RODO-2510 file (C-alpha; in nm, 4 decimals, decimal comma):
residues 375
     n   res          X          Y          Z
     1     m    10,6097    13,0080    12,2135
     2     g    10,2707    12,8961    12,3403
     3     r    10,1588    12,8603    12,6979
     4     t    10,2084    12,4819    12,6965
     5     g    10,5588    12,5100    12,5578
     6     s    10,6531    12,7705    12,8151
     7     l    10,5285    12,5571    13,1010
     8     f    10,7150    12,2513    12,9694
     9     l    11,0366    12,4555    12,9333
    10     c    11,0060    12,5959    13,2836
    11     a    10,9356    12,2497    13,4273
    12     s    11,2352    12,1031    13,2511
    13     l    11,4793    12,3726    13,3797
    14     p    11,6517    12,2680    13,7045
    15     r    11,5802    12,4607    14,0218
    16     r    11,8553    12,6554    14,1978
    17     t    11,9744    12,6208    14,5543
    18     a    12,0489    12,9160    14,7867
    19     s    12,4062    12,9239    14,6604
    20     g    12,2910    12,9421    14,3004
    21     a    12,3914    12,5810    14,2075
    22     p    12,1405    12,3676    14,0196
    23     d    11,9163    12,1604    14,2474
    24     r    11,9464    11,8224    14,0687
    25     s    11,7514    11,6335    14,3356
    26     r    11,4254    11,7976    14,2226
    27     s    11,4832    11,8239    13,8482
    28     l    11,2516    11,6428    13,6100
    29     d    11,4047    11,3152    13,4767
    30     l    11,3239    11,2750    13,1104
    31     t    11,5504    10,9748    13,0451
    32     p    11,3966    10,6683    12,8694
    33     g    11,2201    10,4323    13,1110
    34     s    11,1585    10,7025    13,3724
    35     f    10,7952    10,7638    13,2752
    36     i    10,5030    10,6226    13,4678
    37     q    10,4257    10,2663    13,3626
    38     p    10,0706    10,1265    13,3454
    39     p     9,9811     9,8509    13,5931
    40     a    10,0295     9,4906    13,4801
    41     p     9,7098     9,3038    13,3876
    42     r     9,5597     9,1151    13,6784
    43     r     9,5781     8,7335    13,6470
    44     d     9,3806     8,4802    13,8429
    45     p     9,6313     8,2720    14,0481
    46     i     9,4095     7,9676    14,0052
    47     f     9,4930     7,9573    13,6349
    48     y     9,8277     8,1404    13,6178
    49     n    10,1606     8,1433    13,7953
    50     a    10,4793     8,3412    13,7303
    51     k    10,5479     8,1394    13,4126
    52     g    10,2017     8,1572    13,2627
    53     i     9,9214     7,9004    13,2521
    54     r     9,9653     7,6422    13,5274
    55     s    10,0815     7,2941    13,4352
    56     g     9,7646     7,1293    13,5641
    57     w     9,5472     7,3180    13,3162
    58     r     9,7899     7,2429    13,0343
    59     l     9,7727     6,8729    13,1147
    60     l     9,3938     6,8871    13,1312
    61     v     9,3767     7,0361    12,7810
    62     w     9,6276     6,7761    12,6581
    63     f     9,4235     6,4905    12,8057
    64     a     9,0987     6,6241    12,6602
    65     l     9,2395     6,6703    12,3114
    66     s     9,4088     6,3275    12,3213
    67     a     9,0821     6,1621    12,4278
    68     a     8,8945     6,3350    12,1461
    69     l     9,1525     6,2258    11,8892
    70     l     9,1452     5,8699    12,0237
    71     v     8,7679     5,8518    11,9862
    72     a     8,7925     5,9893    11,6322
    73     f     9,0640     5,7359    11,5490
    74     v     8,8591     5,4433    11,6825
    75     i     8,5540     5,5542    11,4839
    76     f     8,7617     5,5915    11,1684
    77     l     8,9166     5,2475    11,2204
    78     a     8,5756     5,0847    11,2779
    79     v     8,4341     5,2421    10,9626
    80     a     8,7396     5,1390    10,7607
    81     i     8,7152     4,7775    10,8816
    82     a     8,3400     4,7685    10,8086
    83     i     8,3988     4,8959    10,4537
    84     w     8,6786     4,6463    10,4001
    85     l     8,4632     4,3561    10,5231
    86     t     8,1732     4,4677    10,3048
    87     l     8,3877     4,4882     9,9918
    88     s     8,5562     4,1557    10,0644
    89     g     8,2260     3,9749    10,1271
    90     g     8,2827     3,9256    10,4998
    91     s     8,0444     3,9854    10,7867
    92     t     8,0854     4,2434    11,0619
    93     q     7,8882     4,0191    11,2995
    94     h     8,1564     3,7506    11,2946
    95     f     8,4529     3,9867    11,2921
    96     n     8,7215     3,8977    11,5479
    97     p     8,9713     4,1786    11,6177
    98     h     9,2172     3,9235    11,7584
    99     a     9,2270     3,7600    11,4146
   100     l     9,4040     4,0630    11,2637
   101     p     9,7625     4,0073    11,1473
   102     e    10,0158     4,0449    11,4257
   103     w    10,2013     4,3204    11,2416
   104     m     9,8839     4,5314    11,2480
   105     e     9,8463     4,4880    11,6219
   106     l    10,2158     4,5614    11,6737
   107     d    10,2077     4,8763    11,4602
   108     s     9,8975     5,0056    11,6385
   109     e    10,1022     5,2086    11,8868
   110     l    10,2861     5,3766    11,6011
   111     l     9,9478     5,4638    11,4472
   112     v     9,8167     5,6145    11,7715
   113     l    10,1347     5,8145    11,8385
   114     p     9,9726     6,1287    11,6858
   115     v     9,6919     6,0933    11,9418
   116     v     9,9302     6,2071    12,2184
   117     l    10,1870     6,3936    12,0082
   118     v     9,9637     6,6328    11,8121
   119     p     9,7753     6,7666    12,1209
   120     a    10,1078     6,8189    12,2989
   121     i    10,2385     7,0180    12,0025
   122     f     9,9196     7,2267    11,9999
   123     v     9,9361     7,3040    12,3727
   124     a    10,3090     7,3812    12,3541
   125     l    10,2728     7,6210    12,0614
   126     v     9,9444     7,7909    12,1534
   127     m     9,9331     7,7911    12,5348
   128     e    10,3021     7,7899    12,6258
   129     r    10,4698     7,9581    12,3264
   130     r    10,7486     7,7002    12,3337
   131     p    10,9192     7,5238    12,0405
   132     i    10,8294     7,1698    11,9408
   133     s    11,1910     7,0616    11,9915
   134     s    11,1513     7,1178    12,3678
   135     l    10,9056     6,8265    12,3982
   136     g    11,1861     6,5683    12,4085
   137     l    11,1863     6,4512    12,0462
   138     g    11,3701     6,7401    11,8828
   139     f    11,5881     6,6614    11,5804
   140     y    11,8829     6,8568    11,7132
   141     r    12,2452     6,7575    11,6703
   142     g    12,3122     6,4278    11,8494
   143     w    11,9598     6,2831    11,8452
   144     l    12,0516     5,9998    11,6073
   145     r    12,3646     5,9135    11,8028
   146     q    12,1659     5,8893    12,1254
   147     t    11,9027     5,6725    11,9575
   148     l    12,1683     5,4331    11,8257
   149     q    12,3314     5,4230    12,1687
   150     g    11,9963     5,3302    12,3202
   151     l    11,9468     5,0559    12,0610
   152     g    12,2892     4,9146    12,1395
   153     i    12,2294     4,9244    12,5155
   154     g    11,8919     4,7542    12,4812
   155     l    12,0324     4,4713    12,2678
   156     l    12,3296     4,4266    12,5004
   157     m    12,1022     4,4048    12,8034
   158     i    11,8619     4,1465    12,6587
   159     v    12,1502     3,9350    12,5292
   160     a    12,3134     3,9482    12,8734
   161     v    11,9883     3,8509    13,0493
   162     m    11,9166     3,5622    12,8107
   163     t    12,2760     3,4375    12,8333
   164     i    12,2498     3,4208    13,2129
   165     l    11,9094     3,2505    13,1980
   166     m    12,0361     2,9942    12,9470
   167     a    12,3368     2,9277    13,1674
   168     f    12,0974     2,8471    13,4537
   169     g    11,8896     2,6244    13,2247
   170     a    11,5801     2,8469    13,2269
   171     y    11,5759     2,8753    12,8453
   172     r    11,6975     2,6491    12,5683
   173     v    11,7383     2,7314    12,1985
   174     e    11,5985     2,4481    11,9867
   175     g    11,6813     2,5935    11,6427
   176     l    11,5769     2,8472    11,3800
   177     n    11,2202     2,9187    11,2760
   178     g    11,2989     3,0014    10,9125
   179     g    11,5531     3,1027    10,6536
   180     l    11,7230     3,4323    10,5737
   181     g    11,4317     3,5804    10,3817
   182     f    11,1918     3,5013    10,6649
   183     a    11,4297     3,6547    10,9183
   184     v    11,4742     3,9791    10,7217
   185     l    11,1010     4,0258    10,6612
   186     s    10,9869     3,9370    11,0118
   187     g    11,2729     4,1246    11,1782
   188     s    11,1994     4,4396    10,9773
   189     q    10,8289     4,4304    11,0568
   190     m    10,8969     4,3891    11,4277
   191     a    11,1638     4,6606    11,4208
   192     v    10,9153     4,9140    11,2835
   193     g    10,6473     4,8018    11,5266
   194     f    10,8667     4,8162    11,8364
   195     l    11,0100     5,1508    11,7311
   196     g    10,6501     5,2729    11,7387
   197     v    10,6044     5,1138    12,0818
   198     g    10,9136     5,2937    12,2095
   199     l    10,8086     5,6299    12,0664
   200     f    10,4497     5,6083    12,1898
   201     e    10,5155     5,4769    12,5407
   202     e    10,8147     5,7015    12,6057
   203     f    10,6395     6,0171    12,4908
   204     a    10,3144     5,9262    12,6682
   205     h    10,4843     5,8547    13,0025
   206     r    10,8173     6,0385    13,0035
   207     g    10,7519     6,3141    12,7512
   208     y    10,4925     6,5878    12,7880
   209     l    10,3331     6,4298    13,0960
   210     l    10,6632     6,4065    13,2850
   211     q    10,7674     6,7606    13,1927
   212     n    10,4445     6,9132    13,3203
   213     l    10,4462     6,7059    13,6383
   214     i    10,8028     6,8189    13,7083
   215     d    10,6924     7,1767    13,6423
   216     g    10,3975     7,1553    13,8795
   217     l    10,4927     6,9016    14,1473
   218     g    10,8692     6,8602    14,1281
   219     l    11,0803     6,5650    14,0158
   220     p    11,0180     6,3179    14,3048
   221     a    10,6387     6,3299    14,2690
   222     a    10,6615     6,3266    13,8889
   223     a    10,8873     6,0202    13,8971
   224     i    10,6538     5,8293    14,1314
   225     i    10,3413     5,9082    13,9290
   226     t    10,4853     5,8249    13,5860
   227     c    10,6604     5,5042    13,6953
   228     i    10,3527     5,3691    13,8756
   229     l    10,1329     5,4596    13,5780
   230     f    10,3756     5,2854    13,3400
   231     a    10,3667     4,9665    13,5484
   232     a     9,9888     4,9799    13,6031
   233     l     9,9171     4,9881    13,2300
   234     h    10,0998     4,6539    13,1899
   235     i     9,8897     4,4701    13,4491
   236     s     9,6214     4,3777    13,1962
   237     n     9,8719     4,2072    12,9627
   238     t     9,7977     3,8389    12,9032
   239     g    10,0423     3,6212    13,0962
   240     e    10,1834     3,9015    13,3111
   241     n    10,2712     3,8201    13,6755
   242     r    10,3802     4,0056    13,9884
   243     l    10,7538     3,9810    13,9264
   244     g    10,6937     4,0988    13,5719
   245     i    10,5075     4,4069    13,6946
   246     l    10,7865     4,4750    13,9440
   247     d    11,0416     4,4623    13,6637
   248     v    10,8294     4,6981    13,4522
   249     l    10,8343     4,9393    13,7465
   250     v    11,2143     4,9113    13,7662
   251     a    11,2360     4,9562    13,3895
   252     g    11,0269     5,2722    13,4200
   253     i    11,2773     5,4111    13,6721
   254     q    11,5625     5,3076    13,4423
   255     l    11,4142     5,4853    13,1415
   256     l    11,3356     5,7894    13,3558
   257     v    11,7024     5,8100    13,4557
   258     l    11,8043     5,8119    13,0895
   259     v    11,5549     6,0888    13,0126
   260     m    11,6772     6,3009    13,3027
   261     r    12,0444     6,2425    13,2169
   262     t    12,0042     6,3227    12,8461
   263     r    11,7179     6,5757    12,8739
   264     s    11,5529     6,4018    12,5780
   265     l    11,3642     6,0829    12,4896
   266     w    11,5863     5,9444    12,2137
   267     m    11,8126     5,7144    12,4163
   268     a    11,5149     5,5814    12,6144
   269     v    11,3217     5,5186    12,2907
   270     g    11,6146     5,3231    12,1466
   271     l    11,6620     5,1087    12,4587
   272     h    11,2893     5,0397    12,4882
   273     a    11,2545     4,9373    12,1231
   274     a    11,5671     4,7202    12,1161
   275     w    11,4763     4,5400    12,4405
   276     d    11,1294     4,4474    12,3117
   277     w    11,2646     4,3535    11,9666
   278     g    11,5306     4,1306    12,1200
   279     m    11,2798     3,9378    12,3285
   280     s    11,0115     3,8989    12,0618
   281     f    11,2143     3,8507    11,7446
   282     l    11,5691     3,7535    11,8359
   283     f    11,4913     3,5005    12,1103
   284     g    11,1208     3,4373    12,0528
   285     v    11,0220     3,4615    12,4218
   286     a    10,7244     3,6268    12,5889
   287     n    10,7368     4,0058    12,6113
   288     s    10,5386     4,1263    12,9145
   289     g    10,3229     3,8168    12,8722
   290     n    10,2720     3,8587    12,4948
   291     v    10,4176     3,6017    12,2551
   292     l    10,4531     3,6878    11,8851
   293     t    10,5060     3,4518    11,5961
   294     g    10,7833     3,5139    11,3469
   295     a    11,0767     3,4925    11,5878
   296     l    11,4253     3,4098    11,4619
   297     l    11,5034     3,1471    11,7284
   298     r    11,2809     2,8695    11,8577
   299     t    11,3223     2,8819    12,2343
   300     t    11,1696     2,6690    12,5117
   301     v    11,1165     2,7601    12,8768
   302     h    11,2312     2,5442    13,1706
   303     g    11,2732     2,5729    13,5453
   304     p    11,0865     2,7583    13,8196
   305     v    10,8806     3,0668    13,7392
   306     w    11,0878     3,2976    13,9621
   307     l    11,3908     3,2153    13,7470
   308     s    11,2450     3,1851    13,3970
   309     g    10,9638     3,4359    13,4385
   310     g    10,7049     3,1815    13,3296
   311     s    10,4279     3,3177    13,1107
   312     a    10,5536     3,6756    13,1608
   313     g    10,8823     3,5962    12,9880
   314     p    11,2284     3,7085    13,1013
   315     e    11,0814     4,0263    13,2519
   316     g    10,9245     3,8057    13,5210
   317     s    11,2638     3,6668    13,6253
   318     v    11,4612     3,7832    13,9273
   319     v    11,7680     3,7811    13,7026
   320     t    11,6166     4,0550    13,4852
   321     i    11,5200     4,2612    13,7890
   322     v    11,8778     4,2456    13,9207
   323     v    12,0257     4,3325    13,5806
   324     d    11,7839     4,6255    13,5411
   325     c    11,8695     4,7583    13,8867
   326     l    12,2438     4,7407    13,8171
   327     a    12,1980     4,9031    13,4774
   328     t    11,9931     5,1839    13,6338
   329     l    12,2692     5,2562    13,8846
   330     y    12,5232     5,2617    13,6026
   331     f    12,3112     5,4960    13,3894
   332     a    12,2779     5,7344    13,6837
   333     r    12,6576     5,7680    13,7155
   334     a    12,8039     5,7107    13,3675
   335     a    12,9846     6,0281    13,2563
   336     w    12,9266     5,9614    12,8864
   337     i    12,5480     5,9774    12,9299
   338     r    12,4842     6,3504    12,9127
   339     p    12,2599     6,5914    12,7234
   340     t    12,3555     6,7719    12,4086
   341     p    12,4007     7,1490    12,4558
   342     e    12,0750     7,2267    12,2744
   343     a    11,8739     6,9675    12,4704
   344     a    12,0159     7,0989    12,7981
   345     a    11,9312     7,4594    12,7049
   346     l    11,5747     7,3706    12,6054
   347     w    11,5170     7,1764    12,9270
   348     t    11,6577     7,4562    13,1437
   349     r    11,4415     7,7168    12,9748
   350     y    11,1103     7,5330    12,9427
   351     v    11,1079     7,2643    13,2151
   352     s    11,1565     7,4278    13,5555
   353     p    11,2172     7,2338    13,8777
   354     r    10,8917     7,3580    14,0260
   355     e    10,6216     7,6139    13,9630
   356     e    10,6636     7,9425    14,1479
   357     p    10,3542     8,1179    14,2830
   358     a    10,2247     8,4084    14,0836
   359     p    10,3528     8,7493    14,2024
   360     p    10,0937     8,9644    14,3794
   361     s     9,9007     9,1761    14,1315
   362     p     9,8890     9,5511    14,1961
   363     a     9,5712     9,7082    14,3232
   364     r     9,3355     9,8324    14,0574
   365     n     9,4087    10,2020    14,1224
   366     e     9,7751    10,1568    14,2087
   367     v    10,0294    10,3099    13,9685
   368     q    10,3665    10,1484    13,8984
   369     v    10,6642    10,3821    13,8607
   370     a    11,0066    10,2861    13,7348
   371     p    11,2520    10,2524    14,0296
   372     h    11,5007    10,5190    13,9167
   373     a    11,2141    10,7572    13,8361
   374     a    11,0929    10,7466    14,1950
   375     a    11,4421    10,7957    14,3400
***
């Protein structure tokens, strides 16, 4: 046996005490995991925490990629319209974007959904190593049921609001705008468009943005930021008023409650889409100040603005604000509104209540030893 082997054998034999018994306190431990471990790589706490890359940097990358995609989409759309006008004999100098068909304007949010969705998928997969299903729109068991429940709730709420307003004389149905064929075609077009509105606005405000704000700032701050942002983006709508903006703020809280109770976006998407569809198609009233043609019913507005909502539509009525507040309280307590097991597991694993600070990195020359090896 060589010199090295002899030394290893001698080192591995236990020492003896004065009585001749093996001295196990000083014997060499060769069990797995007892060897000296290399120090962990040092991470800058400005960019990393205990979970990995901080949520603020993830959001910054998401915003930057979304902005780049939006610019590319606008350029592509402008070129496509210019080519279409050239081939059709029109003039780009006299082009009026407001003259586009209403269905194209309505479906625009469905078309720009990839602008916010694709960057979120990229950041989740590359920077966070998390599955796409954790972003709130996973097709796990129960997603369709929750979407249909949201659609039903949204229709029930708008019918209840309009029934109350009609009882007070704020709205009056004068008749139908068309026959069955017209209703099917127009209703289908608006259904697709408002489904896109629900998907885009819910994911943009209560999807990846909300999850990262919860991760970095906690739920209270995340709720305040997303709800105020949701209301602020409706201020520029034609015909919107102060009560309408207040109701949008309440609606943002309402939808946030559904997202937090279900740990997904599907029920909120369904409610959002059905509410907008009910106002614009079913009753033919203003939706956040916007009036669309092609409604099923021909409805007229009467009474004071605080009751009818005026140019903002039913969302500018105190009746709608009260109904939304009561519905929000109900959603917060209803036992049947709960997450599916998979949605709950994904949320628990990938959306933490708050970021924890990064653990202190070991000194450059410091050596880490397994606990039971040092004992």
